[in-house]
mmCIF file of the N, C-alpha and C atoms, coordinates in Angstrom:
data_MODEL
# 
_entry.id   MODEL 
# 
loop_
_atom_site.group_PDB 
_atom_site.id 
_atom_site.type_symbol 
_atom_site.label_atom_id 
_atom_site.label_alt_id 
_atom_site.label_comp_id 
_atom_site.label_asym_id 
_atom_site.label_entity_id 
_atom_site.label_seq_id 
_atom_site.pdbx_PDB_ins_code 
_atom_site.Cartn_x 
_atom_site.Cartn_y 
_atom_site.Cartn_z 
_atom_site.occupancy 
_atom_site.B_iso_or_equiv 
_atom_site.pdbx_formal_charge 
_atom_site.auth_seq_id 
_atom_site.auth_comp_id 
_atom_site.auth_asym_id 
_atom_site.auth_atom_id 
_atom_site.pdbx_PDB_model_num 
ATOM 1   N N  . MET A 1 1  ? 105.999 90.132  126.919 1.00 0.00 ? 1  MET A N  1 
ATOM 2   C CA . MET A 1 1  ? 107.382 89.829  126.269 1.00 0.00 ? 1  MET A CA 1 
ATOM 3   C C  . MET A 1 1  ? 108.365 91.188  125.870 1.00 0.00 ? 1  MET A C  1 
ATOM 4   N N  . ALA A 1 2  ? 109.775 90.791  126.730 1.00 0.00 ? 2  ALA A N  1 
ATOM 5   C CA . ALA A 1 2  ? 110.922 91.601  127.100 1.00 0.00 ? 2  ALA A CA 1 
ATOM 6   C C  . ALA A 1 2  ? 111.377 92.529  125.654 1.00 0.00 ? 2  ALA A C  1 
ATOM 7   N N  . VAL A 1 3  ? 111.694 93.319  125.531 1.00 0.00 ? 3  VAL A N  1 
ATOM 8   C CA . VAL A 1 3  ? 111.849 93.728  124.263 1.00 0.00 ? 3  VAL A CA 1 
ATOM 9   C C  . VAL A 1 3  ? 113.741 94.510  124.638 1.00 0.00 ? 3  VAL A C  1 
ATOM 10  N N  . SER A 1 4  ? 114.248 94.353  123.493 1.00 0.00 ? 4  SER A N  1 
ATOM 11  C CA . SER A 1 4  ? 115.827 94.326  123.427 1.00 0.00 ? 4  SER A CA 1 
ATOM 12  C C  . SER A 1 4  ? 115.811 95.800  122.263 1.00 0.00 ? 4  SER A C  1 
ATOM 13  N N  . ARG A 1 5  ? 116.638 96.554  122.552 1.00 0.00 ? 5  ARG A N  1 
ATOM 14  C CA . ARG A 1 5  ? 116.621 97.638  121.852 1.00 0.00 ? 5  ARG A CA 1 
ATOM 15  C C  . ARG A 1 5  ? 118.232 97.346  120.922 1.00 0.00 ? 5  ARG A C  1 
ATOM 16  N N  . HIS A 1 6  ? 118.059 97.987  119.525 1.00 0.00 ? 6  HIS A N  1 
ATOM 17  C CA . HIS A 1 6  ? 119.513 97.806  118.959 1.00 0.00 ? 6  HIS A CA 1 
ATOM 18  C C  . HIS A 1 6  ? 119.542 98.955  117.787 1.00 0.00 ? 6  HIS A C  1 
ATOM 19  N N  . ASN A 1 7  ? 120.397 99.132  117.488 1.00 0.00 ? 7  ASN A N  1 
ATOM 20  C CA . ASN A 1 7  ? 121.069 100.425 116.986 1.00 0.00 ? 7  ASN A CA 1 
ATOM 21  C C  . ASN A 1 7  ? 120.774 100.264 115.307 1.00 0.00 ? 7  ASN A C  1 
ATOM 22  N N  . ILE A 1 8  ? 120.547 100.606 114.626 1.00 0.00 ? 8  ILE A N  1 
ATOM 23  C CA . ILE A 1 8  ? 120.545 99.657  113.044 1.00 0.00 ? 8  ILE A CA 1 
ATOM 24  C C  . ILE A 1 8  ? 120.786 101.122 112.385 1.00 0.00 ? 8  ILE A C  1 
ATOM 25  N N  . THR A 1 9  ? 121.652 100.815 111.079 1.00 0.00 ? 9  THR A N  1 
ATOM 26  C CA . THR A 1 9  ? 122.167 102.001 110.307 1.00 0.00 ? 9  THR A CA 1 
ATOM 27  C C  . THR A 1 9  ? 121.091 101.864 108.892 1.00 0.00 ? 9  THR A C  1 
ATOM 28  N N  . LEU A 1 10 ? 120.487 102.667 108.508 1.00 0.00 ? 10 LEU A N  1 
ATOM 29  C CA . LEU A 1 10 ? 119.622 102.894 107.584 1.00 0.00 ? 10 LEU A CA 1 
ATOM 30  C C  . LEU A 1 10 ? 120.252 103.688 106.609 1.00 0.00 ? 10 LEU A C  1 
ATOM 31  N N  . ASP A 1 11 ? 119.978 103.916 105.112 1.00 0.00 ? 11 ASP A N  1 
ATOM 32  C CA . ASP A 1 11 ? 120.263 104.873 104.313 1.00 0.00 ? 11 ASP A CA 1 
ATOM 33  C C  . ASP A 1 11 ? 118.931 105.932 104.094 1.00 0.00 ? 11 ASP A C  1 
ATOM 34  N N  . PRO A 1 12 ? 119.154 106.887 104.351 1.00 0.00 ? 12 PRO A N  1 
ATOM 35  C CA . PRO A 1 12 ? 118.533 108.261 104.902 1.00 0.00 ? 12 PRO A CA 1 
ATOM 36  C C  . PRO A 1 12 ? 117.359 107.866 104.031 1.00 0.00 ? 12 PRO A C  1 
ATOM 37  N N  . LYS A 1 13 ? 117.750 108.294 102.695 1.00 0.00 ? 13 LYS A N  1 
ATOM 38  C CA . LYS A 1 13 ? 116.840 108.105 101.291 1.00 0.00 ? 13 LYS A CA 1 
ATOM 39  C C  . LYS A 1 13 ? 115.499 106.743 101.546 1.00 0.00 ? 13 LYS A C  1 
ATOM 40  N N  . VAL A 1 14 ? 116.323 105.856 101.373 1.00 0.00 ? 14 VAL A N  1 
ATOM 41  C CA . VAL A 1 14 ? 115.398 104.630 101.759 1.00 0.00 ? 14 VAL A CA 1 
ATOM 42  C C  . VAL A 1 14 ? 114.124 104.951 103.364 1.00 0.00 ? 14 VAL A C  1 
ATOM 43  N N  . TYR A 1 15 ? 114.976 105.137 104.134 1.00 0.00 ? 15 TYR A N  1 
ATOM 44  C CA . TYR A 1 15 ? 114.311 105.619 105.577 1.00 0.00 ? 15 TYR A CA 1 
ATOM 45  C C  . TYR A 1 15 ? 113.325 106.358 105.517 1.00 0.00 ? 15 TYR A C  1 
ATOM 46  N N  . GLU A 1 16 ? 113.171 107.605 104.926 1.00 0.00 ? 16 GLU A N  1 
ATOM 47  C CA . GLU A 1 16 ? 112.859 108.382 104.119 1.00 0.00 ? 16 GLU A CA 1 
ATOM 48  C C  . GLU A 1 16 ? 111.371 108.198 103.462 1.00 0.00 ? 16 GLU A C  1 
ATOM 49  N N  . GLU A 1 17 ? 112.148 107.000 102.317 1.00 0.00 ? 17 GLU A N  1 
ATOM 50  C CA . GLU A 1 17 ? 110.740 106.852 101.351 1.00 0.00 ? 17 GLU A CA 1 
ATOM 51  C C  . GLU A 1 17 ? 109.671 105.751 102.263 1.00 0.00 ? 17 GLU A C  1 
ATOM 52  N N  . PHE A 1 18 ? 110.578 104.737 103.210 1.00 0.00 ? 18 PHE A N  1 
ATOM 53  C CA . PHE A 1 18 ? 109.762 103.603 104.088 1.00 0.00 ? 18 PHE A CA 1 
ATOM 54  C C  . PHE A 1 18 ? 108.782 104.282 105.008 1.00 0.00 ? 18 PHE A C  1 
ATOM 55  N N  . CYS A 1 19 ? 109.491 105.792 105.293 1.00 0.00 ? 19 CYS A N  1 
ATOM 56  C CA . CYS A 1 19 ? 108.377 106.275 106.758 1.00 0.00 ? 19 CYS A CA 1 
ATOM 57  C C  . CYS A 1 19 ? 107.385 107.088 105.512 1.00 0.00 ? 19 CYS A C  1 
ATOM 58  N N  . ARG A 1 20 ? 107.573 107.594 104.464 1.00 0.00 ? 20 ARG A N  1 
ATOM 59  C CA . ARG A 1 20 ? 106.268 108.147 103.640 1.00 0.00 ? 20 ARG A CA 1 
ATOM 60  C C  . ARG A 1 20 ? 104.821 107.064 103.626 1.00 0.00 ? 20 ARG A C  1 
ATOM 61  N N  . TYR A 1 21 ? 105.620 105.633 102.800 1.00 0.00 ? 21 TYR A N  1 
ATOM 62  C CA . TYR A 1 21 ? 104.601 104.734 103.035 1.00 0.00 ? 21 TYR A CA 1 
ATOM 63  C C  . TYR A 1 21 ? 104.006 104.212 104.025 1.00 0.00 ? 21 TYR A C  1 
ATOM 64  N N  . ALA A 1 22 ? 104.787 103.811 105.098 1.00 0.00 ? 22 ALA A N  1 
ATOM 65  C CA . ALA A 1 22 ? 104.604 102.915 105.981 1.00 0.00 ? 22 ALA A CA 1 
ATOM 66  C C  . ALA A 1 22 ? 103.630 103.846 106.961 1.00 0.00 ? 22 ALA A C  1 
ATOM 67  N N  . GLY A 1 23 ? 103.748 105.049 107.090 1.00 0.00 ? 23 GLY A N  1 
ATOM 68  C CA . GLY A 1 23 ? 103.176 106.339 107.908 1.00 0.00 ? 23 GLY A CA 1 
ATOM 69  C C  . GLY A 1 23 ? 102.191 106.163 107.422 1.00 0.00 ? 23 GLY A C  1 
ATOM 70  N N  . LYS A 1 24 ? 101.358 106.234 106.535 1.00 0.00 ? 24 LYS A N  1 
ATOM 71  C CA . LYS A 1 24 ? 100.472 106.030 106.027 1.00 0.00 ? 24 LYS A CA 1 
ATOM 72  C C  . LYS A 1 24 ? 99.220  104.682 106.235 1.00 0.00 ? 24 LYS A C  1 
ATOM 73  N N  . LYS A 1 25 ? 100.177 103.592 106.616 1.00 0.00 ? 25 LYS A N  1 
ATOM 74  C CA . LYS A 1 25 ? 99.227  102.464 107.229 1.00 0.00 ? 25 LYS A CA 1 
ATOM 75  C C  . LYS A 1 25 ? 99.533  102.093 108.479 1.00 0.00 ? 25 LYS A C  1 
ATOM 76  N N  . GLY A 1 26 ? 100.119 102.903 109.431 1.00 0.00 ? 26 GLY A N  1 
ATOM 77  C CA . GLY A 1 26 ? 100.585 102.930 110.614 1.00 0.00 ? 26 GLY A CA 1 
ATOM 78  C C  . GLY A 1 26 ? 101.321 101.885 111.063 1.00 0.00 ? 26 GLY A C  1 
ATOM 79  N N  . ILE A 1 27 ? 102.298 101.801 110.161 1.00 0.00 ? 27 ILE A N  1 
ATOM 80  C CA . ILE A 1 27 ? 103.490 100.844 110.574 1.00 0.00 ? 27 ILE A CA 1 
ATOM 81  C C  . ILE A 1 27 ? 104.600 101.204 110.656 1.00 0.00 ? 27 ILE A C  1 
ATOM 82  N N  . LYS A 1 28 ? 105.381 101.083 112.076 1.00 0.00 ? 28 LYS A N  1 
ATOM 83  C CA . LYS A 1 28 ? 106.497 101.364 112.564 1.00 0.00 ? 28 LYS A CA 1 
ATOM 84  C C  . LYS A 1 28 ? 107.739 100.782 111.874 1.00 0.00 ? 28 LYS A C  1 
ATOM 85  N N  . VAL A 1 29 ? 108.925 101.528 111.846 1.00 0.00 ? 29 VAL A N  1 
ATOM 86  C CA . VAL A 1 29 ? 109.861 100.562 111.664 1.00 0.00 ? 29 VAL A CA 1 
ATOM 87  C C  . VAL A 1 29 ? 110.529 99.189  112.262 1.00 0.00 ? 29 VAL A C  1 
ATOM 88  N N  . SER A 1 30 ? 110.091 99.430  113.824 1.00 0.00 ? 30 SER A N  1 
ATOM 89  C CA . SER A 1 30 ? 110.455 98.249  114.261 1.00 0.00 ? 30 SER A CA 1 
ATOM 90  C C  . SER A 1 30 ? 109.739 97.640  114.404 1.00 0.00 ? 30 SER A C  1 
ATOM 91  N N  . THR A 1 31 ? 108.307 97.768  113.721 1.00 0.00 ? 31 THR A N  1 
ATOM 92  C CA . THR A 1 31 ? 107.736 96.192  113.858 1.00 0.00 ? 31 THR A CA 1 
ATOM 93  C C  . THR A 1 31 ? 107.465 95.739  112.517 1.00 0.00 ? 31 THR A C  1 
ATOM 94  N N  . TRP A 1 32 ? 107.479 96.672  111.175 1.00 0.00 ? 32 TRP A N  1 
ATOM 95  C CA . TRP A 1 32 ? 108.398 95.719  110.082 1.00 0.00 ? 32 TRP A CA 1 
ATOM 96  C C  . TRP A 1 32 ? 109.601 95.300  110.329 1.00 0.00 ? 32 TRP A C  1 
ATOM 97  N N  . VAL A 1 33 ? 110.651 95.640  111.025 1.00 0.00 ? 33 VAL A N  1 
ATOM 98  C CA . VAL A 1 33 ? 111.746 95.387  110.889 1.00 0.00 ? 33 VAL A CA 1 
ATOM 99  C C  . VAL A 1 33 ? 111.659 93.623  111.748 1.00 0.00 ? 33 VAL A C  1 
ATOM 100 N N  . ASN A 1 34 ? 110.862 93.926  112.757 1.00 0.00 ? 34 ASN A N  1 
ATOM 101 C CA . ASN A 1 34 ? 110.779 92.516  113.101 1.00 0.00 ? 34 ASN A CA 1 
ATOM 102 C C  . ASN A 1 34 ? 109.796 91.256  112.664 1.00 0.00 ? 34 ASN A C  1 
ATOM 103 N N  . ILE A 1 35 ? 108.968 91.901  112.001 1.00 0.00 ? 35 ILE A N  1 
ATOM 104 C CA . ILE A 1 35 ? 108.336 90.821  110.782 1.00 0.00 ? 35 ILE A CA 1 
ATOM 105 C C  . ILE A 1 35 ? 109.153 90.273  110.000 1.00 0.00 ? 35 ILE A C  1 
ATOM 106 N N  . LYS A 1 36 ? 110.062 91.027  109.272 1.00 0.00 ? 36 LYS A N  1 
ATOM 107 C CA . LYS A 1 36 ? 110.882 90.499  108.349 1.00 0.00 ? 36 LYS A CA 1 
ATOM 108 C C  . LYS A 1 36 ? 111.654 89.747  108.995 1.00 0.00 ? 36 LYS A C  1 
ATOM 109 N N  . MET A 1 37 ? 112.870 90.002  110.025 1.00 0.00 ? 37 MET A N  1 
ATOM 110 C CA . MET A 1 37 ? 113.358 88.956  110.805 1.00 0.00 ? 37 MET A CA 1 
ATOM 111 C C  . MET A 1 37 ? 112.889 87.738  111.071 1.00 0.00 ? 37 MET A C  1 
ATOM 112 N N  . LYS A 1 38 ? 111.611 87.961  111.499 1.00 0.00 ? 38 LYS A N  1 
ATOM 113 C CA . LYS A 1 38 ? 110.888 86.540  111.421 1.00 0.00 ? 38 LYS A CA 1 
ATOM 114 C C  . LYS A 1 38 ? 110.697 85.470  110.430 1.00 0.00 ? 38 LYS A C  1 
ATOM 115 N N  . GLU A 1 39 ? 110.539 86.231  109.312 1.00 0.00 ? 39 GLU A N  1 
ATOM 116 C CA . GLU A 1 39 ? 109.798 85.574  108.284 1.00 0.00 ? 39 GLU A CA 1 
ATOM 117 C C  . GLU A 1 39 ? 111.623 85.167  107.529 1.00 0.00 ? 39 GLU A C  1 
ATOM 118 N N  . PHE A 1 40 ? 112.529 85.768  107.803 1.00 0.00 ? 40 PHE A N  1 
ATOM 119 C CA . PHE A 1 40 ? 113.669 85.429  107.503 1.00 0.00 ? 40 PHE A CA 1 
ATOM 120 C C  . PHE A 1 40 ? 114.501 84.019  108.247 1.00 0.00 ? 40 PHE A C  1 
ATOM 121 N N  . ILE A 1 41 ? 114.145 83.981  109.298 1.00 0.00 ? 41 ILE A N  1 
ATOM 122 C CA . ILE A 1 41 ? 114.459 83.051  110.259 1.00 0.00 ? 41 ILE A CA 1 
ATOM 123 C C  . ILE A 1 41 ? 113.475 81.761  109.694 1.00 0.00 ? 41 ILE A C  1 
ATOM 124 N N  . GLU A 1 42 ? 112.426 82.119  109.246 1.00 0.00 ? 42 GLU A N  1 
ATOM 125 C CA . GLU A 1 42 ? 111.660 80.844  108.861 1.00 0.00 ? 42 GLU A CA 1 
ATOM 126 C C  . GLU A 1 42 ? 111.902 80.049  107.644 1.00 0.00 ? 42 GLU A C  1 
ATOM 127 N N  . GLU A 1 43 ? 112.489 81.116  106.697 1.00 0.00 ? 43 GLU A N  1 
ATOM 128 C CA . GLU A 1 43 ? 112.853 80.898  105.551 1.00 0.00 ? 43 GLU A CA 1 
ATOM 129 C C  . GLU A 1 43 ? 114.362 79.642  105.734 1.00 0.00 ? 43 GLU A C  1 
ATOM 130 N N  . GLU A 1 44 ? 115.312 80.647  106.728 1.00 0.00 ? 44 GLU A N  1 
ATOM 131 C CA . GLU A 1 44 ? 116.475 79.502  106.820 1.00 0.00 ? 44 GLU A CA 1 
ATOM 132 C C  . GLU A 1 44 ? 116.003 78.325  107.330 1.00 0.00 ? 44 GLU A C  1 
ATOM 133 N N  . LYS A 1 45 ? 115.043 78.539  108.708 1.00 0.00 ? 45 LYS A N  1 
ATOM 134 C CA . LYS A 1 45 ? 114.592 77.050  108.938 1.00 0.00 ? 45 LYS A CA 1 
ATOM 135 C C  . LYS A 1 45 ? 114.247 75.888  108.075 1.00 0.00 ? 45 LYS A C  1 
ATOM 136 N N  . MET A 1 46 ? 113.228 76.393  106.915 1.00 0.00 ? 46 MET A N  1 
ATOM 137 C CA . MET A 1 46 ? 112.976 75.611  105.928 1.00 0.00 ? 46 MET A CA 1 
ATOM 138 C C  . MET A 1 46 ? 114.189 75.053  105.039 1.00 0.00 ? 46 MET A C  1 
ATOM 139 N N  . ILE A 1 47 ? 115.072 75.527  105.128 1.00 0.00 ? 47 ILE A N  1 
ATOM 140 C CA . ILE A 1 47 ? 116.241 75.271  104.021 1.00 0.00 ? 47 ILE A CA 1 
ATOM 141 C C  . ILE A 1 47 ? 117.058 74.837  104.924 1.00 0.00 ? 47 ILE A C  1 
ATOM 142 N N  . GLU A 1 48 ? 117.183 74.697  106.249 1.00 0.00 ? 48 GLU A N  1 
ATOM 143 C CA . GLU A 1 48 ? 118.127 74.259  106.973 1.00 0.00 ? 48 GLU A CA 1 
ATOM 144 C C  . GLU A 1 48 ? 117.656 72.317  106.887 1.00 0.00 ? 48 GLU A C  1 
ATOM 145 N N  . GLU A 1 49 ? 116.321 72.216  106.707 1.00 0.00 ? 49 GLU A N  1 
ATOM 146 C CA . GLU A 1 49 ? 115.097 71.304  106.844 1.00 0.00 ? 49 GLU A CA 1 
ATOM 147 C C  . GLU A 1 49 ? 115.697 70.674  105.643 1.00 0.00 ? 49 GLU A C  1 
ATOM 148 N N  . MET A 1 50 ? 115.211 71.124  104.626 1.00 0.00 ? 50 MET A N  1 
ATOM 149 C CA . MET A 1 50 ? 115.330 70.695  103.233 1.00 0.00 ? 50 MET A CA 1 
ATOM 150 C C  . MET A 1 50 ? 116.805 70.074  102.823 1.00 0.00 ? 50 MET A C  1 
ATOM 151 N N  . ARG A 1 51 ? 118.101 70.690  103.335 1.00 0.00 ? 51 ARG A N  1 
ATOM 152 C CA . ARG A 1 51 ? 119.409 70.430  103.416 1.00 0.00 ? 51 ARG A CA 1 
ATOM 153 C C  . ARG A 1 51 ? 119.438 68.970  104.118 1.00 0.00 ? 51 ARG A C  1 
ATOM 154 N N  . LYS A 1 52 ? 118.790 68.972  105.405 1.00 0.00 ? 52 LYS A N  1 
ATOM 155 C CA . LYS A 1 52 ? 119.039 67.770  105.961 1.00 0.00 ? 52 LYS A CA 1 
ATOM 156 C C  . LYS A 1 52 ? 118.190 66.814  105.636 1.00 0.00 ? 52 LYS A C  1 
ATOM 157 N N  . LYS A 1 53 ? 117.287 67.073  104.850 1.00 0.00 ? 53 LYS A N  1 
ATOM 158 C CA . LYS A 1 53 ? 116.411 65.422  104.003 1.00 0.00 ? 53 LYS A CA 1 
ATOM 159 C C  . LYS A 1 53 ? 117.340 64.946  103.051 1.00 0.00 ? 53 LYS A C  1 
ATOM 160 N N  . ARG A 1 54 ? 117.772 66.149  102.512 1.00 0.00 ? 54 ARG A N  1 
ATOM 161 C CA . ARG A 1 54 ? 118.629 65.476  100.950 1.00 0.00 ? 54 ARG A CA 1 
ATOM 162 C C  . ARG A 1 54 ? 119.818 64.810  101.678 1.00 0.00 ? 54 ARG A C  1 
ATOM 163 N N  . SER A 1 55 ? 120.278 64.700  102.706 1.00 0.00 ? 55 SER A N  1 
ATOM 164 C CA . SER A 1 55 ? 121.537 64.536  103.030 1.00 0.00 ? 55 SER A CA 1 
ATOM 165 C C  . SER A 1 55 ? 121.133 62.853  103.497 1.00 0.00 ? 55 SER A C  1 
# 
């Protein structure tokens, strides 16, 4: 799988807190963001499908 790098802006306080909790579980920011983006995409696809079925 190819990797694409992007810069994102994060609230420093939120980032620090995330790192404190995620670090204990071995979770990296990029891994977590990738998973959340996939979840968001799936939710949006389901919403689109529901709207198409209503029409």
